[in-house]
C-alpha positions as CSV (number, residue, x, y, z in Angstrom):
1,X,143.8,-52.5,1.2
2,X,140.7,-54.0,3.1
3,X,140.4,-53.6,6.7
4,X,138.1,-56.1,8.4
5,X,136.5,-55.1,11.8
6,X,135.6,-58.1,14.1
7,X,133.0,-57.1,16.4
8,X,133.4,-57.4,20.2
9,X,131.0,-59.8,21.5
10,X,128.7,-58.5,24.4
11,X,129.4,-59.9,27.6
12,X,126.1,-59.2,29.2
13,X,122.6,-59.8,27.8
14,X,120.2,-56.6,27.4
15,X,116.8,-57.0,28.8
16,X,113.7,-55.1,29.5
17,X,114.3,-52.5,32.2
18,X,112.7,-53.9,35.5
19,X,113.7,-50.8,37.7
20,X,111.4,-50.0,40.6
21,X,110.6,-46.7,42.2
22,X,110.9,-46.9,46.1
23,X,111.6,-44.7,48.8
24,X,115.3,-45.5,49.2
25,X,118.0,-46.6,47.0
26,X,118.9,-50.3,46.8
27,X,121.3,-52.3,44.7
28,X,120.1,-54.7,42.2
29,X,121.6,-58.3,41.4
30,X,120.4,-59.3,37.8
31,X,122.9,-60.2,35.4
32,X,121.3,-58.3,32.7
33,X,121.6,-54.5,31.5
34,X,119.4,-52.0,29.6
35,X,120.0,-50.2,26.4
36,X,120.2,-46.2,26.7
37,X,117.1,-45.8,24.4
38,X,114.9,-48.2,26.6
39,X,111.6,-46.8,28.1
40,X,111.3,-47.0,31.8
41,X,107.8,-47.7,33.4
42,X,107.6,-44.4,35.6
43,X,104.3,-42.9,35.1
44,X,100.8,-44.1,36.3
45,X,98.1,-44.5,33.3
46,X,95.5,-44.5,35.9
47,X,93.3,-41.3,36.9
48,X,94.7,-40.1,40.2
49,X,92.4,-40.8,43.1
50,X,90.1,-37.9,44.3
51,X,91.0,-35.8,47.2
52,X,90.4,-37.8,50.4
53,X,89.4,-36.3,53.8
54,X,92.6,-37.8,55.4
55,X,96.3,-38.2,53.9
56,X,97.8,-41.5,53.0
57,X,101.1,-42.6,51.9
58,X,100.0,-44.9,49.2
59,X,101.6,-48.1,47.7
60,X,101.6,-47.7,44.1
61,X,104.9,-48.6,42.0
62,X,104.6,-45.8,39.8
63,X,104.5,-41.9,39.8
64,X,101.8,-39.4,38.7
65,X,102.7,-37.0,35.8
66,X,103.5,-33.5,36.8
67,X,100.4,-32.0,35.1
68,X,98.1,-34.8,36.8
69,X,94.8,-33.6,38.2
70,X,92.9,-35.1,41.3
71,X,89.3,-34.8,41.2
72,X,88.0,-32.4,43.7
73,X,85.8,-33.3,46.7
74,X,82.1,-33.6,46.2
75,X,80.4,-30.2,46.9
76,X,77.1,-30.4,48.9
77,X,74.7,-28.0,50.1
78,X,75.9,-26.5,53.6
79,X,74.2,-28.5,56.5
80,X,75.7,-26.3,59.3
81,X,73.7,-26.1,62.3
82,X,73.8,-23.1,64.6
83,X,74.2,-24.3,68.5
84,X,75.3,-23.2,72.0
85,X,78.9,-24.7,71.6
86,X,81.2,-25.8,69.0
87,X,81.4,-29.2,67.8
88,X,83.3,-31.1,65.0
89,X,81.6,-32.6,62.2
90,X,81.9,-36.0,60.4
91,X,80.4,-35.5,57.1
92,X,82.8,-36.4,54.0
93,X,81.5,-33.6,52.0
94,X,82.4,-30.1,51.7
95,X,80.8,-27.1,50.4
96,X,81.8,-24.1,48.1
97,X,83.2,-20.6,49.3
98,X,80.1,-19.1,47.5
99,X,77.5,-21.3,49.2
100,X,74.6,-19.9,51.1
101,X,74.3,-20.9,54.9
102,X,70.7,-20.8,56.4
103,X,71.5,-18.7,59.3
104,X,68.7,-16.2,59.5
105,X,65.0,-16.8,60.3
106,X,62.5,-16.0,57.5
107,X,59.7,-15.8,60.1
108,X,58.4,-12.9,61.4
109,X,59.6,-12.7,65.3
110,X,56.9,-13.3,67.9
111,X,54.8,-10.6,69.2
112,X,55.6,-9.5,72.7
113,X,52.7,-9.4,74.9
114,X,52.2,-8.1,78.6
115,X,53.0,-10.8,81.0
116,X,54.9,-12.9,78.5
117,X,57.7,-15.1,80.2
118,X,61.4,-15.2,79.0
119,X,62.4,-18.3,77.3
120,X,65.8,-19.4,75.8
121,X,64.0,-20.7,72.6
122,X,64.8,-23.7,70.4
123,X,64.9,-22.2,66.8
124,X,67.8,-23.5,64.7
125,X,68.4,-20.1,63.1
126,X,69.2,-16.7,64.3
127,X,67.4,-13.3,64.0
128,X,68.7,-10.4,61.7
129,X,70.2,-7.7,63.6
130,X,67.6,-5.2,62.4
131,X,64.6,-7.6,63.3
132,X,61.7,-6.0,65.0
133,X,59.2,-7.6,67.5
134,X,55.7,-6.8,67.2
135,X,54.0,-5.2,70.4
136,X,50.4,-6.2,71.8
137,X,48.6,-2.9,70.7
138,X,48.0,-0.4,73.7
139,X,44.6,-0.2,75.3
140,X,42.2,1.8,73.4
141,X,40.6,3.7,76.2
142,X,41.5,5.5,79.3
143,X,40.2,4.1,82.6
144,X,37.1,5.9,83.8
145,X,36.8,6.8,87.5
146,X,34.4,3.9,88.0
147,X,37.1,1.5,86.7
148,X,39.7,3.2,88.8
149,X,37.7,2.9,91.6
150,X,36.9,-1.0,90.8
151,X,40.6,-1.5,90.6
152,X,40.2,-4.7,88.4
153,X,40.8,-4.0,84.8
154,X,44.1,-4.7,83.1
155,X,43.2,-3.8,79.7
156,X,43.0,0.2,80.2
157,X,45.4,2.7,80.7
158,X,45.5,5.1,83.5
159,X,45.7,9.0,82.9
160,X,47.4,11.3,85.6
161,X,44.0,12.7,86.2
162,X,42.5,9.5,87.2
163,X,45.3,8.1,89.4
164,X,43.8,9.6,92.8
165,X,40.6,7.7,92.0
166,X,42.2,4.4,92.7
167,X,41.5,3.1,96.3
168,X,44.9,2.5,97.3
169,X,46.2,6.1,96.6
170,X,46.1,9.1,98.9
171,X,43.4,11.5,98.1
172,X,45.0,14.5,100.0
173,X,47.9,15.3,102.1
174,X,49.1,18.5,103.7
175,X,52.0,19.6,106.0
176,X,50.8,22.0,108.6
177,X,52.8,24.8,110.3
178,X,52.2,24.4,114.2
179,X,52.5,28.0,115.1
180,X,49.9,29.5,112.9
181,X,48.2,26.5,111.3
182,X,49.3,27.6,107.7
183,X,49.8,25.3,104.9
184,X,53.5,24.6,104.2
185,X,53.1,21.9,101.3
186,X,49.9,20.2,100.1
187,X,47.9,18.1,97.6
188,X,44.2,18.4,97.0
189,X,44.0,21.1,99.9
190,X,42.0,24.2,100.0
191,X,43.4,25.5,103.3
192,X,44.5,24.9,106.7
193,X,44.0,27.1,109.9
194,X,44.6,27.1,113.6
195,X,41.7,27.0,115.8
196,X,43.2,26.7,119.2
197,X,46.4,25.5,120.9
198,X,47.5,22.3,119.0
199,X,44.2,22.2,117.0
200,X,43.9,22.7,113.4
201,X,41.4,22.5,110.6
202,X,42.3,21.1,107.3
203,X,39.9,21.7,104.4
204,X,40.2,19.3,101.5
205,X,39.8,20.6,97.9
206,X,37.9,17.7,96.2
207,X,35.6,16.3,98.5
208,X,35.7,12.6,99.6
209,X,32.5,10.9,98.7
210,X,31.3,10.2,102.4
211,X,33.0,10.3,105.9
212,X,33.9,6.6,106.0
213,X,37.5,7.3,105.0
214,X,40.9,7.3,106.7
215,X,42.7,10.3,108.1
216,X,46.2,9.8,109.7
217,X,48.4,12.3,111.2
218,X,51.9,12.4,112.6
219,X,54.3,15.0,113.8
220,X,58.1,15.6,113.9
221,X,60.1,15.6,117.1
222,X,60.4,13.3,120.2
223,X,58.4,10.1,120.9
224,X,56.0,11.8,123.4
225,X,54.9,14.2,120.6
226,X,51.8,12.8,118.9
227,X,49.4,14.1,116.2
228,X,45.8,12.7,115.7
229,X,43.0,13.6,113.2
230,X,39.2,13.1,113.4
231,X,36.9,13.4,110.4
232,X,34.4,16.0,110.7
233,X,32.8,15.8,107.2
234,X,33.9,14.7,103.7
235,X,35.6,18.1,103.3
236,X,36.9,19.1,106.9
237,X,39.4,17.4,109.1
238,X,40.4,18.3,112.4
239,X,44.1,17.7,113.7
240,X,45.4,17.8,117.0
241,X,49.0,17.8,118.2
242,X,50.2,17.0,121.6
243,X,53.5,16.7,123.9
244,X,53.0,14.1,126.5
245,X,49.2,14.1,126.0
246,X,48.9,18.0,126.4
247,X,47.9,20.1,123.3
248,X,50.7,21.9,122.0
249,X,51.5,23.7,118.8
250,X,53.5,21.3,116.5
251,X,54.0,21.1,113.0
252,X,52.2,17.8,111.4
253,X,52.1,15.7,108.4
254,X,48.6,14.4,107.4
255,X,46.9,12.4,104.6
256,X,43.7,11.1,103.7
257,X,42.6,7.8,102.0
258,X,39.3,6.7,100.9
259,X,36.7,7.0,98.0
260,X,36.5,10.3,96.4
């Protein structure tokens, strides 16, 4: 027996899919349908845009494939600057993590000279932690007695043995014990002695060059106690101590200044 099948006629037409991808669901109104083996336009055939400096929602009607790749940002040589405060840059380029930043100076630090003034500087790079400044060479010779007495050179150095030759330095000093005229403490002093009540003789070890030098004396105690001195020679000074003008045995402090 022969069976005849009469196809059921379609009640709707099949059409090419026209679905769109959006940000929310929406009901369509077309009177057509799509076959189950249709192909949907979902993937983009354009190369993805390079990574930008700012984000964007975009407006494309297709989606990228899962294994798509964006081109990376253009890498440029770093042009960072070292400054006194932080500031945001506006360059559209970036640099690789293994780039080299010009931070250190390749110039030898300046030589420090006597009398140099301080300065903040304007270099755009910094010095390495173990950098070393050069120093102006030390004077090559020690000052002579004549140079010390002239007190004008700024290029020679002074040794302890020449310090006393400077005109502004004390050439000799002594503290005399008033009761017996003995030397209690001194510098460049041969001896002291008592020659009478309140009268003492102070003998300098290294003589002054002449008698036109200054000898000064003072004593401890009340306001009416005084000590005076008189230059007898380039070697010997007389010291007098008084109370209310009367010679009295008192301890005194004495010093001399002049050319030696």
